C-alpha positions as semicolon CSV with decimal commas, in nm:
position;residue;x (nm);y (nm);z (nm)
1;M;0,005;0,005;-0,016
2;R;0,069;0,362;-0,056
3;I;0,126;0,616;0,246
4;A;0,112;1,009;0,195
5;L;0,228;1,220;0,479
6;C;0,296;1,584;0,559
7;L;0,557;1,713;0,725
8;E;0,685;2,029;0,922
9;Y;1,076;2,057;1,015
10;D;1,327;2,333;1,107
11;G;1,550;2,335;0,865
12;Q;1,830;2,485;1,029
13;H;1,903;2,132;1,228
14;F;1,967;1,971;0,863
15;C;2,140;1,948;0,582
16;G;1,834;1,964;0,335
17;W;1,580;1,713;0,236
18;Q;1,815;1,529;0,034
19;S;1,978;1,162;0,202
20;Q;2,332;1,224;0,258
21;P;2,581;0,956;0,301
22;S;2,654;1,112;0,642
23;G;2,295;1,070;0,726
24;C;2,220;1,427;0,819
25;G;1,947;1,482;0,577
26;I;1,588;1,545;0,678
27;Q;1,502;1,217;0,444
28;D;1,740;1,025;0,651
29;A;1,603;1,094;0,960
30;L;1,225;1,055;0,827
31;E;1,334;0,683;0,660
32;K;1,484;0,599;0,981
33;A;1,173;0,644;1,163
34;L;0,932;0,480;0,931
35;E;1,157;0,174;0,936
36;V;1,103;0,092;1,311
37;L;0,721;0,107;1,226
38;A;0,738;-0,034;0,880
39;L;0,988;-0,317;1,000
40;H;1,150;-0,265;0,639
41;K;1,387;-0,041;0,484
42;V;1,179;0,248;0,361
43;R;1,232;0,506;0,053
44;V;1,047;0,823;0,115
45;I;0,961;1,048;-0,257
46;A;0,907;1,396;-0,142
47;A;0,731;1,648;-0,327
48;G;1,033;1,873;-0,349
49;R;1,372;1,902;-0,211
50;T;1,455;2,168;0,059
51;D;1,808;2,317;0,095
52;T;1,984;2,361;0,371
53;G;1,866;2,581;0,620
54;V;1,530;2,615;0,470
55;H;1,229;2,490;0,672
56;A;0,876;2,358;0,601
57;L;0,513;2,379;0,715
58;S;0,361;2,161;0,462
59;Q;0,624;1,915;0,288
60;V;0,417;1,626;0,127
61;V;0,584;1,268;0,086
62;H;0,488;0,893;0,006
63;F;0,620;0,541;0,066
64;D;0,534;0,228;-0,023
65;T;0,502;-0,052;0,275
66;E;0,317;-0,412;0,336
67;T;0,277;-0,309;0,716
68;M;-0,070;-0,271;0,834
69;R;-0,126;0,053;1,064
70;A;-0,375;0,262;1,141
71;E;-0,320;0,614;0,976
72;D;-0,322;0,794;1,358
73;S;-0,045;0,500;1,447
74;W;0,151;0,636;1,177
75;V;0,180;0,957;1,294
76;R;0,235;0,866;1,647
77;G;0,479;0,612;1,612
78;V;0,716;0,766;1,345
79;N;0,678;1,112;1,578
80;A;0,855;0,918;1,871
81;H;1,133;0,833;1,662
82;L;1,238;1,203;1,520
83;P;1,422;1,460;1,633
84;K;1,187;1,739;1,792
85;T;1,257;1,928;1,488
86;L;1,095;1,687;1,239
87;R;0,734;1,578;1,278
88;V;0,495;1,388;1,083
89;Q;0,107;1,639;1,077
90;W;-0,069;1,384;0,913
91;A;-0,079;1,027;0,749
92;K;-0,304;0,930;0,460
93;E;-0,333;0,584;0,276
94;V;-0,364;0,674;-0,086
95;D;-0,383;0,486;-0,406
96;A;-0,070;0,332;-0,541
97;R;-0,070;0,528;-0,855
98;F;-0,047;0,891;-0,630
99;H;0,312;1,026;-0,632
100;A;0,409;1,295;-0,408
101;R;0,652;1,497;-0,678
102;F;0,487;1,423;-1,038
103;D;0,142;1,529;-0,939
104;A;0,228;1,824;-0,730
105;Q;0,038;2,082;-0,936
106;A;0,191;2,408;-0,725
107;R;0,408;2,431;-0,459
108;S;0,393;2,742;-0,244
109;Y;0,674;2,934;-0,059
110;Q;0,650;3,193;0,182
111;Y;0,992;3,393;0,330
112;L;0,981;3,557;0,673
113;L;1,229;3,912;0,660
114;I;1,272;4,099;0,972
115;N;1,322;4,424;0,849
116;Q;1,506;4,659;1,136
117;A;1,816;4,783;1,262
118;T;1,947;4,479;1,468
119;A;1,902;4,121;1,407
120;P;1,633;3,948;1,566
121;A;1,770;3,690;1,862
122;I;1,433;3,480;1,958
123;M;1,388;3,424;1,554
124;S;1,719;3,367;1,476
125;G;1,771;3,062;1,233
126;K;1,365;3,112;1,161
127;A;1,347;3,434;0,970
128;G;1,561;3,659;0,724
129;W;1,713;4,001;0,799
130;F;1,787;4,312;0,664
131;H;1,900;4,618;0,832
132;F;1,850;4,897;0,601
133;P;1,469;5,038;0,563
134;L;1,325;4,899;0,265
135;N;1,061;5,067;0,017
136;L;0,728;4,859;0,026
137;N;0,593;4,979;-0,296
138;L;0,899;4,935;-0,519
139;M;0,911;4,581;-0,430
140;R;0,516;4,527;-0,434
141;E;0,577;4,680;-0,815
142;A;0,875;4,470;-0,892
143;T;0,705;4,148;-0,759
144;G;0,454;4,213;-1,080
145;Y;0,739;4,143;-1,317
146;L;0,819;3,793;-1,166
147;I;0,425;3,649;-1,226
148;G;0,368;3,461;-1,561
149;E;0,566;3,186;-1,747
150;H;0,946;3,326;-1,780
151;D;1,285;3,181;-1,826
152;F;1,403;3,214;-1,493
153;S;1,743;3,139;-1,546
154;A;1,878;3,478;-1,398
155;F;1,735;3,281;-1,067
156;R;1,862;2,955;-1,113
157;A;2,145;2,815;-0,908
158;A;2,478;2,758;-1,107
159;D;2,435;2,366;-1,012
160;C;2,040;2,345;-1,070
161;Q;1,927;2,029;-1,197
162;A;1,608;2,098;-1,343
163;K;1,544;1,985;-1,714
164;S;1,416;2,355;-1,806
165;P;1,465;2,700;-1,662
166;V;1,094;2,799;-1,796
167;K;0,853;2,833;-1,473
168;H;0,497;2,966;-1,437
169;L;0,479;3,167;-1,113
170;Y;0,125;3,237;-1,047
171;N;0,177;3,447;-0,747
172;A;0,376;3,687;-0,549
173;D;0,298;3,938;-0,288
174;I;0,434;4,082;0,050
175;H;0,228;4,160;0,370
176;V;0,347;4,318;0,661
177;D;0,310;4,302;0,997
178;G;0,518;4,537;1,211
179;T;0,879;4,505;1,138
180;S;0,788;4,175;0,967
181;L;0,769;4,109;0,565
182;I;0,619;3,804;0,443
183;F;0,686;3,724;0,092
184;S;0,449;3,438;-0,103
185;F;0,508;3,289;-0,375
186;S;0,366;3,001;-0,570
187;G;0,437;2,861;-0,909
188;N;0,399;2,524;-1,114
189;A;0,753;2,442;-1,023
190;F;1,067;2,584;-0,841
191;L;1,465;2,611;-0,954
192;H;1,744;2,562;-0,693
193;H;1,733;2,892;-0,507
194;Q;1,478;3,028;-0,733
195;V;1,327;3,216;-0,407
196;R;1,636;3,268;-0,244
197;N;1,769;3,481;-0,571
198;M;1,438;3,618;-0,608
199;M;1,432;3,741;-0,296
200;G;1,794;3,889;-0,305
201;A;1,680;4,084;-0,661
202;L;1,370;4,250;-0,440
203;I;1,553;4,338;-0,151
204;Y;1,789;4,506;-0,385
205;V;1,476;4,700;-0,546
206;G;1,361;4,787;-0,178
207;K;1,688;4,940;-0,037
208;G;1,708;5,161;-0,408
209;K;1,973;5,020;-0,551
210;Y;1,732;4,878;-0,846
211;P;1,429;4,991;-0,978
212;P;1,140;4,752;-0,991
213;D;1,126;4,731;-1,377
214;H;1,501;4,600;-1,354
215;I;1,353;4,257;-1,243
216;K;1,230;4,242;-1,632
217;T;1,562;4,346;-1,724
218;L;1,721;4,066;-1,542
219;L;1,458;3,796;-1,685
220;E;1,545;3,896;-2,059
221;A;1,897;3,888;-1,971
222;R;1,882;3,502;-1,817
223;D;2,206;3,552;-1,676
224;R;2,235;3,459;-1,329
225;T;2,571;3,609;-1,310
226;A;2,395;3,971;-1,340
227;S;2,176;3,941;-1,046
228;P;2,217;3,990;-0,667
229;P;2,386;3,713;-0,433
230;T;2,161;3,442;-0,305
231;F;1,987;3,568;-0,003
232;S;1,975;3,327;0,321
233;P;1,772;3,061;0,367
234;D;1,668;3,120;0,711
235;G;1,343;3,295;0,673
236;L;1,209;3,041;0,350
237;Y;0,976;2,808;0,408
238;L;0,773;2,521;0,149
239;T;0,410;2,658;0,276
240;G;0,221;2,399;0,042
241;V;0,161;2,181;-0,201
242;K;-0,134;2,169;-0,458
243;Y;-0,294;1,821;-0,575
244;D;-0,583;1,732;-0,745
245;P;-0,924;1,674;-0,505
246;I;-0,928;1,312;-0,671
247;W;-0,656;1,196;-0,410
248;N;-0,868;1,329;-0,144
249;L;-0,567;1,415;0,075
250;P;-0,590;1,638;0,450
251;N;-0,486;1,981;0,438
252;T;-0,161;2,078;0,237
253;H;-0,124;2,431;0,294
254;R;-0,035;2,604;0,584
255;Q;0,065;2,969;0,649
256;I;0,386;3,118;0,836
257;K;0,129;3,418;0,956
258;T;-0,055;3,132;1,148
259;V;0,196;2,935;1,333
260;I;0,449;3,220;1,399
């Protein structure tokens, strides 16, 4: 049978999602815990890979097993064998055709940025920080150039393994709560470091280094070396994965503003 899980994790305690020889990946910790409950080796497939330091509020994965357990037993049993910075939110038996990665129709990320003179202490590692005042109106105008289908080569990591740099960004907006700025992005898929690279460019706009329409110039140039540096992973969260309702999954979306 095939089981889908929804995960929440604090990425600063792992070396990213993908399994590593040292066992420091989120995938390593999850598979080790699952094997205790499943009583056999388990291979987990995720909706998307997150980098070192990147967090998740709603990462969806699946695995196959012949071991029969109640759905809530998978949740409680696996969580008992996970580090406290990684938790299963729900478990659901799904059709054997379901694939956490290939059936994902869209993915959503949010970036939590603290914009104040001093770096945050309580949110260290869980929020990005920029000390210079940012112009919100300019950044909001700049996000408009990112929406739509584009070649995002200007925001693609050098070691990105995606077959195509062309992705469709459905939404990009900014919510403000005091000194906190929450940037929200949703798209069909994202390139390696794409959100962090877009954040770097938006911050350059916000501090007055670029005009908003420079985002369009960067997209048209398709040159990563012409773009600003990659921004910190600290405030980046995978917040949702969209699937067709036919799979009958529980909630696969959560928002920063409702949990932090």
